[in-house]
N, C-alpha and C positions, 0 to 999 in steps of 0.2 A: 792838541790843544788849539784851540781857535784864537784866545786872546784873553787878557786880564786888565782889570780896572783897579789901580790902587786906592783904597779907601781911607787911608789914615788922614791925609789932609782933608778930605771931604767931611769925615766925622768929626774932626778937631773943629772945623769951622761951624759945623751945625751946633756943636754944645756952647758955643760962644754967642748965639744968636738971640738968646733969651726970649723975648715976647715976639720977634719978628714972625710973620706969618709963613708957614712953611709952604704955603700955596705959591709964593713969590719964587721959591726954589724950584717948584714943579714947573712954573712957566719956563724958567730958563733952561731946565733939563729937556724940556720938550724940543728944543732946538739942536739937541746931540743926540742922534739915534742911539749910540751905544750907552750913553748915560741913563737913557730911558730905562734899560734893562735893570739898572741899580735902584730906580725910584722906590720900590716896595721896601728895600732895606732902610732907605733914610725915612721914609714917612711913618713907618711903623716899627722902628727900632726902640729899644728900651736898653738903658745902660750902655749905649753906644760907646762913649769915650769917656774917660774920667781920669781928671788930673788936679793936683792941689799943690799948694807950696811945699807940703811935707813929704809927697811921695809921687811916683809916677808908675803907671801900669804898662807893662809891654805887651799886654794883649787886648783885644777888644772883644766884648761880648754884645751879640746882637740876637735879639728874639724877633722871629716873623711870625706875625699873627695871620691865622686863616682868613679872618675877617678882613685883614689888610689886603690880601691877594685878592679876595672877592671884590673889594672896593675898586682895586686897581683893574679887574676884568671889566668892570662897568665903564670906567673912563678911558680905557686903552683906546678904543675907537676913535676918540676925539683927537688923540695925539696922532694916529694913523692918518685921519683926515686931513690934517695939517701938513703931514710929512710927505705924504704920496705925491703931491703936486710939485714937489722940489725934484723928483727923478728927471734926469735927462738921459734921452736915448742917442746912441751915435748914429752916424750916417752908415747904411749897409751897402756894401758894393759886392756883386757877385758876377764872375764871368758867365757868358753864355757860349758854350762850345759845341752844343747839340745843333743839329739842322744843316743846311746847305751853307750857312755863313757863319761869322763870328762877331761877337759884341759883349755889352755888358749892361747890367741894370743897376740903377741907384735909387735908394730910398732915403728921402730926407723929410724933414718937418714932421716928426714924430709928435703927436699931441695927444694928451690925456683928455678925453671928452667926458667921460662918466665914471664915477667910482662909488661904489658902495662898500663901506668897512665890513669886513668880517667879524665874526663873533670871537672874542678872546676868553681863555680860561687859564688860570694859574693853579699850580699845586705845588705842594712841598714835596722834594725829593731827598729822602733820608741818606745819609746822616746830616748834610749840611749844605743843602742847596734847594733850588726850586726849578721849575720849568714852566713854560709858558706855550700854549698853541692857540692857533685860529683855525675856524673853518667857516664855510660860507663867504659872503662878498662877491663882488663883481666889478668888471671894469671894462672900458672900451678905448682902444686907440685908433688914432687915424694918422694916416701918412701918405706921401705922394711918391710914386715911382717913375722914374725917367730912363728910357732905353735908348741905346744907340747900337745899331745893328748894321752890318755890312753885308749884303748879298747882290752882287752886280752893281748896286748904287747904295750910299748910305740911306738908312731908314731910322727915323726918329718917332718914337711914341712916347705917350705919357698916361698915367691913370691913377687910381686910388687904391689904397689899402685899408682895411678896417679889421682890427683884430679885436675879439671878444673873449673875455676871460671869466670863468665861473669857479665858484668853490675854491678860493686862494687859501692854502694851508700853509701855516708856518710852525715850526717846532724848534724851540730852543731850551737847552738844559745848562744851567750854571752851578758851580760849587762855589761856596766861601771858604776860603783858605788863608794862611798866613805864612808869608815867606819874608825872612829876615826881618821879623817884627813888623811886617807892613801886611794889613790885611787886604786881600785881594778877591776880586770876583773874576772866576776862572769859567769861560764859556766851553763847555765840553762837547757840545753837540748843536748843530744848527743846520737846518734845512728848510727848503722852500720848494712847495709843489702846487702848480696849477692844475687841478682836476680835469678842467675842461677849457681848452683854447683852441678857438677856430680863427683862420686867417682867410679873408675874403680879398682877392685881387679883381679888380674891374678897371675898365677903360680900354683906350687902344682899338684899332679898326682891324687889324690883322691878326685874328685870333690864333693862328698856328704860330706865330712868333710868341706870343704871350704863354702859349702851352709849353713853350721851351723851357721858361724859367719858373713858371707859377708854383711847382711842387718844391724846388729847391729854395726859391725865396722864402716860402711858407715855413720850411724847417728852420731856415736861419733867423727869421724873425721870432719864431717859438724860442729858439735857444736864447736869444738875446733878451727877450721879456723874462725868461726864467733867471737870467743873470742878474737882471736889474731890479726886478720887483722885490 
């Protein structure tokens, strides 16, 4: 199990809004990446939560409409366009142990230069959940590498890194369940795969030193991007 979202308070809040535009709720949800997954439930729910002075219901009934999922598929890329720029990448440091000397290389200032949203699609997953996935899309990242290497005397080099990604695929599957009379969204499957990722390392004047870390650094950068995207 990947995680759960408790819906009881959220649904209680929604039923008390009356004529307030649900689009305002969508705007606030856009700033919470996990709550984004619950948005189709909120926007297209019928008989979400019912309460009156005479009785209380211990269950929640939710109906998810196919046209609702299709609508969310159309607007999902706008949400991703807003959230993707908030991702931060850590500094990467790897040792250089090959060759006649020793040293290390650091990568800093990872910057997202270009991003094209993938295409999203949603589908119902019986008996009580839904799944969403993406395909296509592309992105480009830039960074700076700094090297310190000791061989007879200290050697300091620097250069640039460009990472290009194509066909970013995300898959997530959820279930709607009730635990202790609290409705929850359970994330049962989640995966991200970048079908094509190329890393280009340039700069420096001593090519033989760059060749000592080029392949290893490219692998670490790819792993970091897979973890963060």
